[in-house]
C-alpha positions as CSV (number, residue, x, y, z in Angstrom):
1,M,8.8,39.6,92.8
2,S,8.5,35.9,92.9
3,G,4.8,36.2,92.1
4,D,5.4,38.4,89.1
5,L,8.1,36.0,87.8
6,T,5.7,33.1,88.2
7,A,3.0,34.9,86.4
8,T,5.4,35.8,83.6
9,I,6.6,32.2,83.3
10,A,3.0,31.0,83.2
11,T,2.2,33.5,80.5
12,V,5.2,32.4,78.4
13,G,4.2,28.8,78.9
14,V,0.7,29.5,77.7
15,V,2.0,31.3,74.7
16,V,4.4,28.5,73.8
17,A,1.7,26.0,74.3
18,L,-0.7,27.9,72.1
19,A,2.1,28.2,69.5
20,L,2.8,24.5,69.6
21,L,-0.9,23.7,69.4
22,T,-1.3,26.1,66.5
23,H,1.7,24.5,64.7
24,V,0.3,21.0,65.3
25,F,-3.1,22.1,64.0
26,L,-1.6,23.7,60.9
27,W,0.6,20.6,60.3
28,V,-2.4,18.4,60.6
29,A,-4.5,20.7,58.3
30,E,-1.6,20.8,55.8
31,R,-1.3,17.0,55.8
32,R,-5.0,16.7,55.3
33,M,-5.0,19.2,52.5
34,R,-2.0,17.4,50.8
35,R,-3.9,14.1,51.2
36,D,-7.0,15.5,49.7
37,Q,-5.0,17.1,46.9
38,Y,-3.2,13.8,46.2
39,R,-6.5,12.0,46.2
40,M,-8.0,14.5,43.9
41,Q,-5.0,14.3,41.6
42,N,-5.2,10.5,41.5
43,I,-8.9,10.8,40.7
44,W,-8.2,13.3,38.0
45,M,-5.3,11.2,36.5
46,T,-7.4,8.1,36.6
47,R,-10.3,9.9,34.9
48,R,-7.9,11.3,32.3
49,A,-6.5,7.9,31.6
50,E,-10.0,6.5,31.3
51,L,-10.9,9.3,28.9
52,Q,-7.7,8.7,26.9
53,E,-8.5,5.0,26.8
54,L,-12.0,5.7,25.6
55,A,-10.7,8.2,23.0
56,G,-8.2,5.6,21.7
57,R,-10.6,2.6,21.7
58,D,-13.1,1.4,19.2
59,E,-16.5,1.2,20.8
60,L,-17.8,-1.9,18.9
61,T,-14.8,-4.2,19.1
62,Q,-12.9,-2.7,22.0
63,L,-9.8,-2.8,19.9
64,Q,-7.6,0.4,19.6
65,N,-9.0,2.9,17.1
66,R,-7.6,4.6,14.1
67,R,-6.3,7.6,16.0
68,F,-4.5,5.4,18.5
69,F,-3.1,3.2,15.7
70,Y,-1.4,6.1,13.8
71,E,0.0,7.6,17.1
72,E,1.3,4.3,18.3
73,M,2.7,3.3,14.8
74,T,4.5,6.6,14.7
75,R,6.1,6.1,18.1
76,E,7.0,2.5,17.4
77,L,8.7,3.5,14.1
78,E,10.7,6.2,15.8
79,V,11.9,3.5,18.3
80,A,12.7,1.0,15.6
81,I,14.8,3.6,13.7
82,R,16.6,4.8,16.8
83,F,17.5,1.3,18.0
84,K,17.8,-0.2,14.5
85,R,15.3,-3.0,15.2
86,P,12.6,-4.3,12.9
87,L,8.9,-3.4,13.0
88,A,6.1,-5.2,11.2
89,L,2.6,-4.2,10.3
90,L,-0.4,-6.2,9.2
91,M,-3.2,-4.4,7.4
92,M,-6.5,-6.4,7.1
93,D,-9.8,-6.1,5.3
94,V,-12.8,-8.2,6.1
95,D,-14.0,-9.9,2.9
96,D,-17.6,-9.4,1.9
97,L,-18.8,-7.6,5.0
98,K,-21.5,-5.8,3.0
99,L,-22.9,-9.1,1.9
100,I,-23.1,-10.4,5.5
101,N,-24.9,-7.2,6.5
102,D,-27.3,-7.4,3.6
103,E,-28.0,-11.1,4.1
104,F,-28.2,-11.3,7.9
105,G,-28.5,-7.7,9.1
106,H,-26.1,-5.2,10.6
107,Q,-26.4,-6.7,14.1
108,I,-25.0,-10.0,12.9
109,G,-22.3,-8.1,11.0
110,D,-21.4,-6.3,14.3
111,V,-21.3,-9.7,16.0
112,C,-18.8,-10.9,13.3
113,L,-16.6,-7.9,13.8
114,R,-16.5,-8.3,17.6
115,A,-15.7,-12.0,17.2
116,F,-13.0,-11.2,14.7
117,G,-11.5,-8.7,17.2
118,R,-11.2,-11.5,19.7
119,V,-9.6,-13.8,17.2
120,M,-7.1,-11.0,16.3
121,N,-6.2,-10.5,20.0
122,A,-5.8,-14.2,20.6
123,C,-3.5,-14.6,17.6
124,A,-1.5,-11.4,18.2
125,G,-0.8,-12.0,21.8
126,D,0.2,-9.4,24.4
127,R,3.3,-8.0,22.6
128,N,1.5,-6.8,19.6
129,I,-1.1,-4.0,19.2
130,T,-4.4,-4.6,17.5
131,A,-6.6,-1.9,16.1
132,R,-9.8,-1.3,14.1
133,I,-9.0,1.5,11.7
134,G,-12.2,1.6,9.6
135,G,-15.5,-0.1,9.1
136,D,-14.1,-3.4,7.9
137,E,-10.4,-2.5,8.2
138,F,-8.1,-3.8,10.9
139,A,-4.4,-3.6,11.7
140,V,-1.7,-5.2,13.9
141,I,1.5,-3.4,15.0
142,M,4.3,-5.9,15.7
143,P,7.2,-4.2,17.5
144,G,10.5,-6.1,17.0
145,A,9.0,-8.4,14.4
146,D,10.4,-9.0,10.9
147,R,8.7,-10.0,7.6
148,K,8.7,-13.7,8.5
149,D,7.0,-12.9,11.8
150,A,4.3,-10.9,10.0
151,D,3.7,-13.7,7.4
152,K,3.5,-16.2,10.3
153,L,0.9,-14.1,12.1
154,A,-1.2,-13.7,8.9
155,W,-1.3,-17.5,8.5
156,Q,-2.3,-17.9,12.1
157,I,-5.2,-15.6,11.7
158,W,-6.3,-17.4,8.5
159,D,-6.0,-20.8,10.1
160,A,-8.0,-19.6,13.2
161,L,-10.8,-18.3,11.0
162,A,-10.9,-21.5,8.9
163,K,-11.2,-23.7,12.0
164,E,-14.7,-22.6,13.1
165,A,-17.5,-20.3,12.2
166,I,-17.2,-16.7,13.4
167,C,-20.9,-16.6,14.1
168,E,-23.8,-19.1,14.3
169,T,-27.3,-18.1,13.3
170,E,-30.5,-20.1,13.2
171,N,-30.1,-20.7,9.5
172,A,-26.4,-20.5,8.8
173,S,-22.8,-20.8,10.1
174,I,-20.8,-17.8,9.0
175,F,-17.2,-18.3,8.3
176,L,-15.3,-15.0,7.9
177,G,-12.6,-14.3,5.4
178,V,-10.0,-11.6,5.6
179,S,-7.4,-10.2,3.1
180,I,-4.1,-9.4,4.6
181,G,-1.1,-7.3,3.5
182,T,2.2,-7.0,5.4
183,G,4.6,-4.1,5.6
184,G,7.4,-3.0,8.0
185,Y,10.7,-1.4,8.7
186,P,13.2,-1.5,7.2
187,W,12.1,-3.9,4.4
188,G,8.9,-2.1,3.6
189,G,10.1,1.5,3.8
190,N,11.6,4.1,6.1
191,T,8.6,6.3,6.8
192,L,5.0,5.7,8.0
193,D,3.5,6.5,4.6
194,E,5.8,4.1,2.8
195,I,5.2,1.2,5.2
196,V,1.4,1.7,5.2
197,H,1.4,2.1,1.4
198,W,3.4,-1.2,1.0
199,A,1.0,-3.1,3.3
200,D,-2.0,-1.6,1.5
201,T,-0.5,-2.6,-1.9
202,K,0.0,-6.2,-0.8
203,L,-3.5,-6.2,0.8
204,Y,-5.0,-5.2,-2.5
205,A,-3.1,-8.0,-4.3
206,N,-4.2,-10.5,-1.7
207,K,-7.9,-9.4,-2.0
208,L,-7.8,-9.9,-5.8
209,E,-6.3,-13.3,-5.4
210,R,-8.9,-14.3,-2.8
211,K,-11.7,-13.3,-5.1
212,G,-10.9,-16.5,-7.1
213,F,-9.8,-15.0,-10.4
214,K,-8.5,-18.2,-11.8
215,R,-7.9,-19.2,-15.4
216,R,-10.4,-21.8,-16.3
217,D,-8.7,-23.2,-19.3
218,Q,-5.1,-23.6,-18.0
219,Q,-4.7,-26.8,-19.8
220,H,-5.0,-24.9,-23.1
221,G,-2.5,-22.3,-22.0
222,A,-4.7,-19.4,-23.2
223,V,-7.6,-17.1,-22.1
224,G,-10.7,-17.0,-24.2
225,G,-14.4,-16.4,-24.2
226,D,-15.8,-15.5,-20.8
227,D,-12.4,-15.7,-19.3
228,S,-11.1,-13.1,-21.7
229,R,-13.8,-10.7,-20.6
230,L,-13.1,-11.4,-17.0
231,V,-9.4,-10.7,-17.4
232,G,-10.2,-7.5,-19.3
233,A,-12.5,-6.5,-16.4
234,V,-9.8,-7.1,-13.8
235,V,-7.2,-5.2,-15.8
236,D,-9.6,-2.3,-16.1
237,V,-10.3,-2.4,-12.4
238,L,-6.6,-2.3,-11.6
239,S,-6.0,0.5,-14.0
240,S,-8.9,2.5,-12.6
241,A,-7.6,2.0,-9.1
242,L,-4.3,3.5,-10.2
243,D,-6.1,6.3,-12.0
244,I,-7.6,7.4,-8.7
245,R,-4.1,7.9,-7.4
246,D,-3.0,10.0,-10.4
247,K,-5.2,11.8,-12.9
248,M,-2.4,12.8,-15.3
249,T,-2.5,9.7,-17.5
250,H,-4.0,10.9,-20.8
251,R,-4.6,7.3,-22.0
252,H,-0.9,6.5,-21.9
253,A,-1.5,2.9,-20.8
254,R,-4.1,2.3,-23.5
255,R,-1.7,3.5,-26.2
256,V,1.3,1.5,-25.0
257,A,-0.9,-1.6,-24.6
258,R,-2.1,-1.3,-28.2
259,M,1.4,-0.5,-29.6
260,S,3.0,-3.3,-27.6
261,A,0.6,-5.9,-29.0
262,F,1.1,-4.6,-32.5
263,V,4.9,-4.9,-32.3
264,A,4.7,-8.3,-30.6
265,R,2.7,-9.6,-33.6
266,E,5.3,-8.2,-36.0
267,L,7.8,-10.3,-34.1
268,K,5.7,-13.4,-34.9
269,M,4.9,-14.1,-31.2
270,S,2.1,-16.4,-30.2
271,D,-1.4,-15.0,-29.4
272,A,-0.9,-16.0,-25.8
273,D,2.4,-14.1,-25.6
274,V,0.9,-11.1,-27.3
275,L,-1.9,-11.1,-24.8
276,E,0.5,-11.3,-21.8
277,I,2.5,-8.4,-23.1
278,E,-0.7,-6.4,-23.7
279,Y,-1.8,-7.0,-20.1
280,A,1.6,-6.0,-18.8
281,A,1.7,-2.9,-20.8
282,A,-1.8,-1.9,-19.6
283,L,-0.7,-2.4,-16.0
284,H,3.0,-1.5,-16.1
285,D,2.7,1.3,-13.6
286,I,0.3,-0.4,-11.2
287,G,3.0,-0.4,-8.6
288,K,2.6,3.3,-8.2
289,I,-0.5,2.5,-6.1
290,G,2.1,1.9,-3.4
291,V,4.0,5.2,-4.0
292,A,3.2,8.1,-1.6
293,D,0.9,10.8,-3.0
294,S,3.5,13.5,-2.1
295,I,5.8,11.9,-4.7
296,L,3.3,10.7,-7.2
297,R,1.6,14.0,-7.6
298,K,4.6,16.3,-7.2
299,E,4.8,18.8,-10.1
300,E,8.5,19.7,-9.6
301,P,11.3,17.3,-10.5
302,L,11.9,14.6,-7.9
303,D,14.9,14.8,-5.6
304,H,17.3,11.8,-5.0
305,D,15.3,10.2,-2.2
306,E,12.0,10.7,-4.0
307,W,13.4,9.3,-7.2
308,R,14.7,6.2,-5.4
309,E,11.2,5.7,-3.9
310,M,9.6,6.1,-7.3
311,K,11.8,3.4,-8.8
312,R,10.4,0.9,-6.3
313,H,7.1,0.8,-8.4
314,S,8.5,-2.0,-10.6
315,E,8.9,-4.3,-7.6
316,L,5.5,-3.2,-6.1
317,G,3.8,-3.9,-9.4
318,Y,5.3,-7.4,-9.5
319,Q,4.0,-8.0,-6.0
320,I,0.5,-7.0,-7.0
321,L,0.3,-9.0,-10.2
322,N,2.1,-12.0,-9.0
323,G,-0.7,-12.6,-6.6
324,I,-3.2,-13.1,-9.5
325,D,-3.1,-16.5,-11.2
326,F,-3.6,-15.4,-14.8
327,L,-1.2,-12.4,-14.6
328,H,1.9,-14.3,-13.4
329,P,3.7,-13.9,-16.8
330,S,2.7,-10.2,-17.0
331,A,4.0,-9.7,-13.5
332,E,7.5,-10.6,-14.7
333,I,7.3,-8.2,-17.6
334,V,6.2,-5.4,-15.2
335,Y,9.1,-6.2,-12.9
336,S,11.6,-5.9,-15.8
337,H,10.1,-3.0,-17.8
338,H,12.9,-0.5,-16.7
339,E,15.8,-2.9,-17.4
340,R,18.3,-2.1,-20.2
341,I,20.0,-4.4,-22.7
342,D,23.4,-3.2,-21.5
343,G,22.6,-4.1,-17.9
344,T,22.4,-0.6,-16.5
345,G,18.7,-0.6,-15.8
346,Y,16.8,-1.3,-12.6
347,P,15.7,-2.8,-10.3
348,R,17.8,-6.0,-10.9
349,G,20.4,-4.9,-13.5
350,L,19.4,-7.6,-16.0
351,K,21.0,-7.6,-19.4
352,G,20.4,-9.0,-22.9
353,N,18.2,-12.1,-23.0
354,E,18.0,-12.1,-19.2
355,I,15.2,-9.6,-19.7
356,H,11.8,-11.0,-20.5
357,I,11.0,-10.5,-24.2
358,G,7.8,-8.8,-23.3
359,A,9.7,-6.2,-21.2
360,R,12.1,-5.6,-24.1
361,V,9.1,-4.9,-26.4
362,F,7.4,-2.7,-24.0
363,A,10.6,-0.7,-23.2
364,V,10.7,0.6,-26.8
365,V,7.0,1.4,-27.0
366,D,7.0,3.1,-23.7
367,A,10.0,5.2,-24.6
368,Y,8.5,6.3,-27.8
369,D,5.2,7.3,-26.2
370,A,6.9,9.1,-23.4
371,M,9.0,11.2,-25.8
372,T,6.1,12.1,-28.0
373,S,3.7,13.0,-25.1
374,R,3.7,16.4,-23.4
375,R,4.5,16.4,-19.7
376,P,4.1,19.1,-17.1
377,Y,7.8,19.6,-16.9
378,R,8.6,19.5,-20.7
379,E,7.1,19.7,-24.2
380,A,6.6,16.7,-26.5
381,M,9.3,15.6,-28.8
382,S,8.5,15.3,-32.5
383,R,7.9,11.9,-34.0
384,D,11.0,11.9,-36.2
385,D,13.2,13.0,-33.3
386,A,11.8,10.2,-31.1
387,L,12.4,7.6,-33.7
388,E,16.0,8.8,-34.1
389,E,16.5,8.6,-30.4
390,I,15.2,5.0,-30.4
391,M,17.6,4.0,-33.2
392,R,20.5,5.8,-31.4
393,N,20.0,3.6,-28.3
394,S,19.4,0.3,-30.2
395,G,21.7,-2.3,-28.7
396,T,22.4,-0.4,-25.5
397,Q,19.1,0.5,-23.9
398,F,16.9,-1.4,-26.4
399,D,16.8,-4.8,-28.0
400,A,18.0,-4.4,-31.6
401,D,15.4,-6.9,-33.0
402,V,12.6,-5.2,-31.2
403,V,13.7,-1.8,-32.5
404,T,13.7,-3.1,-36.1
405,A,10.2,-4.4,-35.7
406,F,9.1,-1.2,-34.1
407,L,10.5,1.0,-36.8
408,K,8.8,-1.2,-39.4
409,M,5.5,-0.6,-37.7
410,A,6.2,3.1,-37.3
411,Q,6.8,3.4,-41.1
412,S,3.6,1.6,-41.9
413,N,1.7,3.9,-39.4
414,P,2.6,7.5,-40.2
415,D,0.2,8.7,-37.5
416,G,2.6,7.2,-34.9
417,F,0.1,4.6,-33.6
418,R,-2.1,7.5,-32.3
419,D,-5.4,6.6,-33.9
420,E,-7.6,5.8,-30.8
421,N,-10.2,4.2,-33.0
422,D,-7.8,1.6,-34.4
423,E,-8.0,-1.1,-31.7
424,Y,-4.9,-3.3,-31.6
425,G,-5.7,-4.3,-28.0
426,S,-9.4,-5.0,-28.1
427,R,-9.1,-7.8,-25.6
428,V,-7.8,-5.4,-23.0
429,V,-10.1,-2.5,-23.8
430,E,-13.4,-3.3,-25.2
431,G,-15.8,-0.7,-26.5
432,E,-15.7,3.1,-26.5
433,T,-16.9,3.4,-22.8
434,T,-13.9,1.5,-21.3
435,H,-10.8,3.5,-20.7
436,V,-7.5,2.2,-19.3
437,H,-5.6,5.0,-17.5
438,Q,-2.2,4.9,-16.0
439,A,-0.1,7.2,-13.9
440,K,2.4,9.6,-15.5
441,H,6.1,8.8,-15.7
442,R,8.6,10.7,-13.6
443,K,12.0,11.4,-15.0
444,E,12.3,7.7,-15.8
445,E,11.1,7.8,-19.4
446,L,14.0,6.7,-21.6
447,T,17.4,7.1,-23.0
448,T,19.0,10.5,-22.5
449,L,15.8,11.9,-20.9
450,D,15.9,9.6,-17.9
451,A,19.4,10.9,-16.9
452,R,17.9,14.3,-15.9
């Protein structure tokens, strides 16, 4: 019996030992498998991060790329809105990169771009996000920064580029120039499109200013000769840029420019003042470059928020033109062209003589042309009905003296100023091949019509 018991105990011991050994083996194997799985997961995550980094990085400059920029800008804007903190954006465009490529070759052009990327990173610091979003287009996202911070960074970049050449060749020292536009939340809009459009608009104005369009005869207070042709060319370029945004213009700007000059002369204004009004009339809607396409090209009536955004075009237009030396006076006219004599206009609620005389002239002309032009959302008003509406609003929406001069011109021109061959504004539009186009008006046209 004792032998059997001993044998049984030995057998049980062997089984228990085998079970323990099996458990230990399985435990060791499981730990090894978990270790291998963890290592493979780390390798996979590292590789994925590397691929994501490559996907979001520009190969030439090693800055973030366009895709990363828009994803990050969207995230930062959401954070800014949620926590009610500012967000700034710099949009930059390298000046004359094509000339550098043509003169020195694309390899030198690439060297300049890489060097500029390093300058950007040095100026922007660790808090901000730098990106190359196009061939010669760059951007800096500035979380928590306001308008002053954005302007300060812009000047830092300009100063850094001015201190030393961006690239040295055997024959030349290349100094790089960049045009910069700033935007941000909340001062530059509440959506990504609005902020980017605002920055692009200011970038466009800065680029024109940096081109050196300066009035050569400032001492004489007028533009003439070659300068007149240069100014006309600039006006045409700006108008064409706006036409790209909106094709529904039907020579509106050309008509109102001619009519405005005609009425200004009837008011016995100087040639210089007539010219400033003519330029302003030709460019009165240039601010719509900064309005989102979804609003600018919408066929249906605008809702409240869209209408509020559309009304910003007066201020945007001022920002663009005020950056060009010889268009400063015209900029003020553009800023005020939706003000009313009774003070109920926008954007500043000016009244009476507070409104620039050029804006008062243009307001009448613009209203008349708007009423007598067919729009996608309504038919044109007859000439007589339009003139009656102008008279009805004299002294409230319109300057009474301007209305008198306009009516006199209308009576002496039964065609309603519509003769395209009769050039009142030849210094703005020269020749039959030059066309000044402007974007269509949206519910802002005049008098009782703008209350819809």
